[in-house]
TORBA-813590 format. One record per residue (C-alpha): chain; z, x, y; residue in one letter. Coordinates in steps of 0.05 Angstrom, whole numbers, plus 32768, in hexadecimal, padded with zeros to 4 digits. Example, Ala and Ser with C-alpha at 12.3 -4.5 7.8 and 13.67 -1.06 7.14 Angstrom:
2
[lumdren 'A',[809C,80F6,7FA6],'a']
[lumdren 'A',[808F,8111,7FEB],'s']
END
This chain:
118
[lumdren 'A',[79BB,7D8B,7A84],'x']
[lumdren 'A',[79EC,7DB8,7A79],'x']
[lumdren 'A',[79D3,7DFD,7A55],'x']
[lumdren 'A',[7A1C,7E17,7A2A],'x']
[lumdren 'A',[7A0D,7E66,7A0B],'x']
[lumdren 'A',[7A4C,7E7A,79E5],'x']
[lumdren 'A',[7A50,7EC2,79CF],'x']
[lumdren 'A',[7A76,7EFC,79AF],'x']
[lumdren 'A',[7A7D,7EF3,796C],'x']
[lumdren 'A',[7A7F,7F0F,7938],'x']
[lumdren 'A',[7A9A,7F34,78FD],'x']
[lumdren 'A',[7ADF,7F52,78FE],'x']
[lumdren 'A',[7B20,7F6D,78CE],'x']
[lumdren 'A',[7B5C,7F37,78C6],'x']
[lumdren 'A',[7B87,7F45,78F9],'x']
[lumdren 'A',[7B53,7F5C,7928],'x']
[lumdren 'A',[7B41,7F41,7978],'x']
[lumdren 'A',[7AFD,7F1A,798C],'x']
[lumdren 'A',[7AEE,7EFB,79C9],'x']
[lumdren 'A',[7AB6,7EC1,79D2],'x']
[lumdren 'A',[7A95,7EA1,7A17],'x']
[lumdren 'A',[7A69,7E72,7A29],'x']
[lumdren 'A',[7A48,7E73,7A60],'x']
[lumdren 'A',[7A35,7E2C,7A7A],'x']
[lumdren 'A',[7A03,7E25,7AA8],'x']
[lumdren 'A',[7A1F,7E07,7AEA],'x']
[lumdren 'A',[7A62,7E00,7B0F],'x']
[lumdren 'A',[7A99,7DF6,7AE6],'x']
[lumdren 'A',[7AC5,7DDC,7B1E],'x']
[lumdren 'A',[7AD7,7D8D,7B09],'x']
[lumdren 'A',[7AC8,7D9A,7AC3],'x']
[lumdren 'A',[7AF7,7D69,7AA0],'x']
[lumdren 'A',[7AEE,7D85,7A54],'x']
[lumdren 'A',[7ADF,7DD2,7A46],'x']
[lumdren 'A',[7AED,7DDF,79F9],'x']
[lumdren 'A',[7AF4,7E0E,79BD],'x']
[lumdren 'A',[7AD9,7DEA,7979],'x']
[lumdren 'A',[7AD8,7E14,7939],'x']
[lumdren 'A',[7AB3,7DFF,78F1],'x']
[lumdren 'A',[7ABC,7E1F,78B6],'x']
[lumdren 'A',[7A88,7E14,787D],'x']
[lumdren 'A',[7A89,7DCB,785F],'x']
[lumdren 'A',[7AB6,7DB6,7889],'x']
[lumdren 'A',[7AC7,7D89,78CB],'x']
[lumdren 'A',[7ABB,7DAC,7913],'x']
[lumdren 'A',[7AF8,7DAA,793B],'x']
[lumdren 'A',[7B1A,7DC2,7970],'x']
[lumdren 'A',[7B39,7E04,797A],'x']
[lumdren 'A',[7B4E,7DFD,79CE],'x']
[lumdren 'A',[7B41,7DDC,7A10],'x']
[lumdren 'A',[7B43,7DD7,7A4F],'x']
[lumdren 'A',[7B59,7D8C,7A6D],'x']
[lumdren 'A',[7B42,7D81,7ABC],'x']
[lumdren 'A',[7B43,7DD3,7ABF],'x']
[lumdren 'A',[7B8D,7DE5,7AB5],'x']
[lumdren 'A',[7BAA,7DBB,7A84],'x']
[lumdren 'A',[7BAC,7DED,7A40],'x']
[lumdren 'A',[7BA4,7DD3,7A01],'x']
[lumdren 'A',[7BA1,7DF9,79BF],'x']
[lumdren 'A',[7B9A,7DEE,7968],'x']
[lumdren 'A',[7BE2,7DF6,7944],'x']
[lumdren 'A',[7BBF,7E32,7920],'x']
[lumdren 'A',[7BAC,7E54,7954],'x']
[lumdren 'A',[7BE3,7E48,798F],'x']
[lumdren 'A',[7BFC,7E86,799D],'x']
[lumdren 'A',[7BC1,7EB2,7980],'x']
[lumdren 'A',[7B81,7E99,79B8],'x']
[lumdren 'A',[7B82,7E8E,79F3],'x']
[lumdren 'A',[7B55,7E68,7A17],'x']
[lumdren 'A',[7B40,7E77,7A66],'x']
[lumdren 'A',[7B0C,7E65,7AA0],'x']
[lumdren 'A',[7AEC,7E83,7ADB],'x']
[lumdren 'A',[7ACB,7E5A,7AFF],'x']
[lumdren 'A',[7AA7,7E9D,7B25],'x']
[lumdren 'A',[7A88,7EA2,7AE6],'x']
[lumdren 'A',[7A79,7E5E,7AC9],'x']
[lumdren 'A',[7A9E,7E76,7A8D],'x']
[lumdren 'A',[7AC9,7E57,7A5D],'x']
[lumdren 'A',[7AEF,7E93,7A25],'x']
[lumdren 'A',[7B16,7E9E,79E8],'x']
[lumdren 'A',[7B3F,7ED1,79DD],'x']
[lumdren 'A',[7B4D,7ED9,7993],'x']
[lumdren 'A',[7B87,7EFA,797F],'x']
[lumdren 'A',[7BA3,7F0D,7935],'x']
[lumdren 'A',[7B5C,7EEE,7913],'x']
[lumdren 'A',[7B65,7ED3,78CE],'x']
[lumdren 'A',[7B3A,7ECD,789B],'x']
[lumdren 'A',[7B43,7E78,78AA],'x']
[lumdren 'A',[7B26,7E7C,78EF],'x']
[lumdren 'A',[7AEC,7E8A,78C9],'x']
[lumdren 'A',[7AB5,7E5C,78E8],'x']
[lumdren 'A',[7A83,7E4E,791F],'x']
[lumdren 'A',[7A9A,7E49,795D],'x']
[lumdren 'A',[7A82,7E1D,7992],'x']
[lumdren 'A',[7A8B,7E0D,79E1],'x']
[lumdren 'A',[7A87,7DC2,79F9],'x']
[lumdren 'A',[7A92,7DA7,7A3A],'x']
[lumdren 'A',[7A98,7D61,7A5A],'x']
[lumdren 'A',[7A90,7D63,7A9C],'x']
[lumdren 'A',[7ABA,7D20,7AB4],'x']
[lumdren 'A',[7AD6,7CEC,7AA6],'x']
[lumdren 'A',[7ABD,7CA3,7A98],'x']
[lumdren 'A',[7A79,7CB1,7A7D],'x']
[lumdren 'A',[7A67,7CF2,7A88],'x']
[lumdren 'A',[7A41,7D1A,7A5F],'x']
[lumdren 'A',[7A51,7D4E,7A30],'x']
[lumdren 'A',[7A39,7D82,7A12],'x']
[lumdren 'A',[7A2E,7DBD,79E2],'x']
[lumdren 'A',[7A22,7E02,79D5],'x']
[lumdren 'A',[7A01,7E1A,7990],'x']
[lumdren 'A',[7A3C,7E3F,7974],'x']
[lumdren 'A',[7A48,7E88,7963],'x']
[lumdren 'A',[7A5B,7EA3,792B],'x']
[lumdren 'A',[7AA8,7EC1,7918],'x']
[lumdren 'A',[7AB1,7EE0,78D5],'x']
[lumdren 'A',[7AEF,7EFC,78CB],'x']
[lumdren 'A',[7AFB,7F25,7884],'x']
[lumdren 'A',[7B05,7F66,7870],'x']
END
């Protein structure tokens, strides 16, 4: 069983920045997917950013140029640097990993709240 623990959420003013971190309980080397999702009240959970096969990075259109996803193999973390935050970024942010392709298990963190408000 792999455990994910997110941190770094909070209240920030529009235009501000936050850094989210997801600590994984095992080595992240070789993971197929490492992702950040978010879910706003009354809305579906949507993909924010992801790392595919440890290399390719993809972003939702709404966060391109403002958010950066990164990984640290030494610390087993998946981080999300968020800049120029907007009220629409308000949501619970979840870390998600898929260990491998072809039937491997996937895991979710418990989520961390991000609120962007003046």
